matplotlib code that plots the C-alpha trace (Angstrom):
import matplotlib.pyplot as plt

x = [13.1, 14.2, 12.4, 8.6, 6.4, 2.7, 0.4, -1.9, -5.3, -8.4, -11.7, -13.2, -10.1, -10.0, -13.7, -12.9, -10.1, -12.4, -15.3, -13.7, -14.4, -11.9, -12.7, -9.5, -10.5, -14.3, -14.6, -17.1, -18.0, -16.8, -16.3, -12.7, -11.3, -9.1, -8.1, -5.2, -4.2, -1.9, -0.9, 2.7, 5.0, 8.7, 10.0, 11.2, 7.8, 6.1, 8.7, 8.0, 4.2, 4.6, 6.8, 4.2, 1.3, -0.3, -2.2, -1.4, -5.1, -5.6, -3.1, -4.6, -8.1, -7.0, -4.9, -7.7, -10.1, -7.9, -6.6, -3.0, -1.7, 1.3, 2.0, 2.7, 0.4, 2.2, 2.0, -1.7, -2.4, -0.4, -2.5, -5.7, -4.5, -3.3, -6.8, -7.9, -4.7, -3.8, -0.5, 1.2, -0.4, 1.7, 0.6, 2.8, 1.8, 3.6, 3.2, 3.8, 4.1, 6.0, 8.3, 10.4, 9.6, 10.8, 8.6, 9.1, 7.9, 8.4, 7.1, 5.5, 4.7, 2.0, 2.4, -0.1, 1.4, 0.0, -1.5, -3.1, -1.6, 0.2, 0.2, 3.3, 3.6, 7.2, 9.6, 11.2, 14.6, 13.2, 12.6]
y = [-2.4, 0.4, 1.7, 2.3, 4.7, 4.2, 6.6, 8.2, 7.4, 7.8, 5.9, 8.8, 9.0, 5.3, 5.4, 8.2, 6.2, 3.2, 5.2, 7.9, 8.3, 7.5, 9.6, 8.7, 5.1, 5.6, 3.8, 5.3, 4.2, 0.6, -1.6, -2.3, -5.4, -6.5, -5.5, -3.1, -4.3, -2.0, 1.0, 2.1, 4.3, 4.9, 8.2, 9.0, 8.3, 10.6, 13.3, 13.1, 13.2, 16.2, 18.0, 17.1, 18.1, 14.7, 12.7, 9.0, 8.4, 9.1, 6.4, 4.0, 4.6, 3.8, 0.8, -0.9, -0.6, -2.2, 1.0, 0.0, 3.0, 2.6, -1.1, -2.9, -5.6, -8.5, -6.8, -5.9, -9.6, -10.7, -8.3, -9.7, -13.2, -12.0, -11.1, -14.7, -16.5, -14.2, -13.0, -9.6, -6.6, -3.9, -0.4, 2.1, 5.8, 8.6, 11.9, 15.1, 18.6, 21.8, 22.1, 25.2, 26.3, 23.0, 20.2, 17.0, 13.4, 10.7, 7.2, 6.0, 2.3, 0.8, -2.8, -4.9, -8.1, -11.5, -12.1, -8.6, -7.8, -4.6, -2.1, -0.1, 3.3, 3.5, 4.8, 2.3, 3.1, 2.1, -1.5]
z = [4.1, 6.4, 9.4, 9.0, 10.8, 11.4, 9.5, 12.0, 10.5, 12.6, 11.9, 9.9, 7.7, 7.2, 6.2, 3.8, 2.2, 1.9, 0.5, -1.7, -5.4, -8.1, -11.1, -13.0, -13.6, -13.5, -10.2, -7.7, -4.2, -4.8, -1.8, -0.9, -2.5, 0.4, 3.9, 4.3, 7.8, 9.7, 7.6, 7.7, 5.7, 5.3, 6.5, 2.9, 1.5, 4.1, 3.4, -0.3, 0.2, 2.3, -0.3, -3.0, -0.7, -1.4, 1.2, 1.5, 1.9, -1.8, -2.7, -0.2, -1.5, -5.1, -4.0, -2.0, -5.0, -7.6, -9.2, -9.1, -10.9, -13.2, -12.8, -16.1, -17.5, -15.8, -12.4, -12.9, -13.7, -10.6, -8.5, -9.9, -9.0, -5.6, -4.7, -5.1, -4.0, -1.0, -2.4, -2.1, -3.9, -5.5, -6.7, -8.3, -8.5, -10.3, -8.5, -10.5, -9.1, -9.5, -6.5, -6.0, -9.6, -11.1, -12.4, -10.5, -11.0, -8.4, -8.0, -4.8, -4.1, -2.0, -1.0, 0.9, 2.3, 1.3, 4.8, 4.6, 8.0, 6.8, 3.9, 3.4, 1.5, 0.3, -2.3, -4.7, -3.1, 0.3, -0.9]

ax = plt.figure().add_subplot(projection="3d")
ax.plot(x, y, z, "-o")
ax.set_aspect("equal")
plt.show()
């Protein structure tokens, strides 16, 4: 992977990510399933999130609660096993927005390493 940048997250924002509500999957106020560790993002991911006016905290809140977005069935099963076996956890989120009058759809990945030391927000091309 390329150069990463730390996401500036203060304690209040970290608590918000850990305690936010997920209406899309019917999850509400669930405790985090695992530790995120140090949170970093690639410059390309941060640029895209800014263009889409989308906070990385929303993605992190979903990721840490087991809403892994658009992963396929095999990856979802791997994530469930990863919670028990301390393996890498992958989430894939498709962001959609009209930008400069044109509809855009982009994928953003969130990966938490097996040792839970770091979680990275990145684009597929950054991997």
